[in-house]
N, C-alpha and C positions, 0 to 999 in steps of 0.2 A: 607520416610518410605518404608519398604519392602512390595511389593505387596503380598497379600495372596490369595490363591485359594478360590473360592466360597464355601460356606457351602454345604456339600453333604446332599441331602434330607434323612431324617430318620424318626424316630417316632415323632409325633406331640406333643411337650411339652406344647402347648397352644391351646388345642382343644376349639372351640367355634362354635356358631350358632347351638347348640344342643337343644334337647327338654326342658331342664331346665337350669336355671342360676346357675353358680358355682363360687366360689372364689378359685383361684389357686396361689400358692406361686411362685414368680418370680424365674427363674432358671438362669438368666444371671446377670452379674455385671451391675452396673449403670455407674461407671467410669472404663473403661477397662484397662487403663494404670496406671503406678506408677507416682506419682507427683515427680517433681524435681525442683530445683530453677530456671531452665531456661524454665519452663512450661509457656504457655501463660495465665494461670490463677494462682492466688495466692493459697497457701495451704488452707486458709480459704474458698476461693471461691470454690475450688474443693470439700472440705468436705461438704459445704452447698449444692452443686449440688447433691452429693451422698445421702445426708440425705433428702432433700426436693424434688428432682426431677426437680428443675428449678433454674434459676439464673437470676437476673436483673442486667444488666451492664449499668450504666449511661454514657452519653456523649461519646459514642463510635465513633460517626460520627459528624463532625463539622457542624456548621450552614450553611456554604457555600456548603458542600457536600449534606446536606439535601435539601437545596434550589434547587440544580440541580436535585435531585431525585424527588422532588415535581413537578418540571416543566415537567419532563418526564412522571410522573404519571398523571398529568392533561391532557397532550397531548394524552396519551393512552386512557383516559376515554372520551375525546371529540369526538372521531371518526376519527380524522385526521391521526391516525397512521396506518390505514388499517390493523387492526388485523384480524386474522383468527376467524370468528364467532364461530367456533367449540370450541374455547378456552375461550369463554366468558359465564359466568353464570350471570343471572339477578336476582333481588330480586323477591320473590314470589308475583305474582299479579301485577308486574310493569316492566318497561323497564330499571329501574335503575341498573347500573352495580354493581354486588356483588363481582365477582371474575374474574380476568384475569389469566388464566393458561399459562404454558410454558413461564413464564416471562423472563427467561434468553435467550430464543430463539427468542424473539420478540423485544428485546430492548438491545442495546449495553451497555448502562450505567448500567442497572440492571444485565446484564451478568457479568460485571466487579465487581459489588457489590457481586454477589454470590460467586465469587472467592477470595474475599478479606480475607487476613489473620486474620483480626479482628473477623471474624465469621467462615469462613471455616477452618482456622488454629486452632481455639479453638474447633470446632467440631471434627477435626481429633485427637486432643489431648485426648478428652473425650472418643473417640471410639478406640484410639490406632491403627489406620489404615488409609490408604488412603481413601478418600471419593469421592462420586459422588452425584449428585442431583437426589434423588428419585422423587422429585416433586418441582415445584416452582410456586408461584402465587402472585398476587397483590390483597390484600383484601381491599374492601371498605365497610364502614358502614355509609351511607349518613345521614345527619342530618334529624331529624323528622321521617324518615321512615326506618332506618336501622334495620333489623331483628336480632334476637338473634341467637347464635350458641349454640345448646344444648350440655349438658355434654356428653363427650365421651373420650375414649382412642384412639389415632390415630393408635397405633399398632394393636388393635383389627381388624380394617378395613384393614390395610396394610397386616396383616397376613392372614386374612380370604379371602380377595378379590384380593390381589396383589401377595401373595405368599412370603412375607418377612419372612425368617426363624426365626431369633433371634431378641431380643430386643437390637439391636445394631445400633440405629439411633437417631439423635438429630435434633430437629427443632429450627430454629432461626427466630424470628420475629423482623424485623427492623422497629421501629416506625417512620412513616413519618409525623405524626401529633401528637400533645399532646394527650395522652390517659389517661383518669381518670375514676373514678367510675361512673361518670355521663353519659359519652358518650360510654359506652360499652367496657371498658378495659378488658383485659384477666383476667379470674379468674381461680385459680388452687386449687387442694386439695393436700397440701404438704405431701409427704410420700405415696400417693396413688400409685405411680409408682412401689412399691414393691409387689403389689397384682394384678394379672391379673383377670379381671372379664370376665369369659366365658359367653357370652350372649346367651339368649334363642331365638329360632326361626331360620328357614332356610333363606338363602339368595335368594331373588327373582331374576329372570332374569333381567339383565340391571338395577340393583339396583341403580347404580350411577346416572342414569338419573333423579331420584327424590331426592336422598339423598344429592346432592350438594345444593339443595335449603332448604330442611328440612330433617334432618337425623332421621329416625325412626327405622331402623334395625341396630343391632350391638351397641345399647346403653344400659347402665345398667338400671335396674328397679328403680323406685322411692324408693322402700324399700332399695335397695343397696346404692343408692346415699345418702339417709338419714343416713344410718349406716356409710358410708364412711365419710360424713361430720361431724358426731358426733365423729368419731375416729380421724380424721386428721384436721378438720376445713376447712374453705375456705378463701383463701387469694386473694386479688386483686393485680394485677401487673401494677400499673400506671407508667407513665414515660413521659418525654418530648420528642419531636421529636429528633432523634439521639440515643435514648436508644435501646439496644438490649436485648431481652429476649430469653435465651436458655432454652429449656425444653426437658426432656426425652420423648421418643416415647410413653411410657405407662402412663404418668401422666394424671390423669383425669382433664379436663379443659373445659371451655365454656365461653360464654360472653352474657351479657344482650343486649336487643335492645337499640337503640339510638333514644330517642325522644327529644334530645336537638337540638339546631340549629347548633351544632359544629360537623362536620364529623370526622370520625375516619378512618385512613387507615394505612396499614403496608405492607411491602414486606416480604414474607414468604418463607423460603427455608428449605427443608428437606434433611439433609445430612445422607446418609446411608453408612455404612462401605463397602469398596470394596469387602471384603470377605463375605458380607451378601446380595449379589445381589439376586433379586427376582427370584422365579421359578413358579411352578404351584400353583394356589390358594389352600389354605387349606380348604376353606369352601364356594366355589362358583364354578359354572360349567365352567366359563370362566373368564379370568383376565379382569380387567378394562382397558379402552383405555390407550394408551401410554401417553396422556397428563396428566393423573393422576398418572402414575407409569412408570417411565423410565425402560424399559424391556431389552434393549440391549445397555447399555452405552459402548462406545468404549474404554474409559480410565478414570482414576480418574481425578478429578479437578486439574488443575495447579494453585496452590495458588499464588496470586499476593500481592505485598507489595506496600505501598505508598498511597498517597491520591487518591481519585477517580478523574478520568480525567473529 
């Protein structure tokens, strides 16, 4: 793909963290490019992503590839991998690992996964640009004690606190365990990506320090969530290990807690268009740390083909 210059800062089309909550119409495409027969998604898949704001792709990675990723995931969680403690978030009230950030920088196999054409290539197609990792992380939801992730739009935070200009980013969740409605699978409101919820309330200093365990700032009100659910419905996105869920940066999503004995985990990559690199935050005094928002990527991802090594 041709490299594009970053977006030049201008008027804020998605103002948020103001005194009152508002609904704003999306001003950006969902699918930025034109479909063709050689695209990495079918025409029906592309239309479904544009309409619903997400797509579930079954059996993207083989059992042997998932077994290798599960092995590395367990090693990282065990404490043997010597991870940077600044990149680890624990469950509220316990030492159980909730999230490991900078996944691609801390593990060679997950770095290769992030660059795989089966996810990075599809993200680049949807965004019609070269891509880089805005964020990467390993999400755990342990059995019995895994806490919920409350409803939110990622773009609201990335725009307000990271300075992401446009809705030109796609998230990819690679399921490392079976995810179902019982152990806290991802839930989404299909079609919600076409409306930006401008949230009420200012951004506290160092908001990320508490929001990573429990997000309370930059989330829609219960009234808005109720209206959105009535308008769009709520869908669960279950899948077997090896499934990939692609979803638009503005799709409202969340997940329930896990009180089953069966843990839920996934590798999570945020692909941002190279032309959409972040600048100054739109609604915060200072940007979040680099482990949450890659602020100076040197070049786009080099997409890799073939099975994971």
